[in-house]
C-alpha positions as CSV (number, residue, x, y, z in Angstrom):
1,M,0.0,0.0,0.0
2,A,2.9,2.3,0.5
3,D,3.8,2.2,-3.2
4,D,0.4,2.1,-4.8
5,L,-2.6,2.9,-2.6
6,K,-5.2,2.0,-5.2
7,K,-3.7,-1.4,-5.9
8,G,-3.5,-2.0,-2.1
9,K,-7.2,-1.3,-1.7
10,E,-8.0,-3.7,-4.6
11,E,-5.9,-6.4,-2.9
12,I,-7.7,-5.9,0.4
13,A,-11.1,-6.0,-1.4
14,N,-10.0,-9.3,-3.0
15,A,-9.0,-10.7,0.4
16,I,-12.4,-9.7,1.8
17,Q,-14.0,-11.6,-1.1
18,T,-12.0,-14.7,-0.1
19,I,-13.2,-14.3,3.5
20,A,-16.7,-14.2,2.1
21,L,-16.2,-17.6,0.5
22,I,-15.0,-18.9,3.8
23,Q,-18.1,-17.4,5.5
24,K,-20.3,-19.0,2.9
25,S,-18.9,-22.5,3.6
26,R,-18.7,-22.0,7.4
27,P,-21.3,-19.4,8.4
28,N,-20.7,-17.6,11.7
29,A,-17.2,-19.2,12.1
30,L,-15.2,-17.9,15.1
31,L,-12.3,-17.0,12.9
32,T,-14.3,-14.6,10.7
33,R,-16.1,-13.1,13.6
34,T,-12.8,-12.5,15.4
35,F,-11.3,-11.0,12.2
36,F,-14.1,-8.5,11.8
37,D,-14.1,-7.7,15.5
38,A,-10.4,-6.8,15.2
39,K,-10.2,-5.2,11.7
40,T,-13.6,-3.4,11.1
41,D,-12.3,0.1,12.0
42,E,-9.1,-0.5,10.0
43,I,-11.1,-1.6,6.9
44,V,-13.3,1.5,7.2
45,Q,-10.2,3.8,7.4
46,V,-8.5,2.2,4.4
47,F,-11.6,2.5,2.2
48,S,-12.7,6.0,3.4
49,G,-9.8,8.0,2.0
50,G,-7.3,8.1,-0.8
51,P,-8.0,7.1,-4.4
52,M,-11.5,6.0,-5.2
53,T,-12.3,2.3,-5.9
54,N,-15.5,0.6,-6.8
55,N,-17.0,0.1,-3.3
56,A,-20.5,-1.1,-4.2
57,N,-19.5,-4.8,-4.3
58,L,-17.3,-4.4,-1.3
59,L,-20.1,-2.8,0.8
60,E,-22.5,-5.6,-0.3
61,T,-20.0,-8.3,0.7
62,L,-19.2,-6.6,4.0
63,N,-22.8,-6.2,4.9
64,R,-23.5,-9.8,4.1
65,I,-20.7,-11.4,6.0
66,S,-20.6,-8.9,9.0
67,P,-24.0,-7.3,9.3
68,L,-23.4,-6.3,12.9
69,N,-21.0,-3.7,11.6
70,S,-23.3,-2.2,9.0
71,A,-23.3,1.2,10.7
72,K,-19.5,1.3,10.3
73,W,-19.7,0.0,6.8
74,N,-21.9,2.9,5.9
75,N,-19.0,5.3,6.6
76,I,-17.2,3.9,3.6
77,K,-17.7,6.3,0.7
C-alpha cells in the first residue's frame, strides 16, 4: 500500500471476497467473527480515504458477512 494505494485497496477487497467464500462454507465461524471484531475500524479507514475504488460490491459483501458492523460500513464512501 505504501507504493500504490489503489492497488493495495484492490488487494484488500480481493482478500475480503476470499473471506466471504469462507463465510459461505462455514457461516458464523469464530475466525471470521474475530477477524471483523479486530479489523472493522481499519477496513473503514482504508476505504474511506485516498483514491476511489468501486466500493459497491465491497459494501454488499461486508454487509452480508458482517451485518453487525453495518453502521460502520456505511461510513465507507
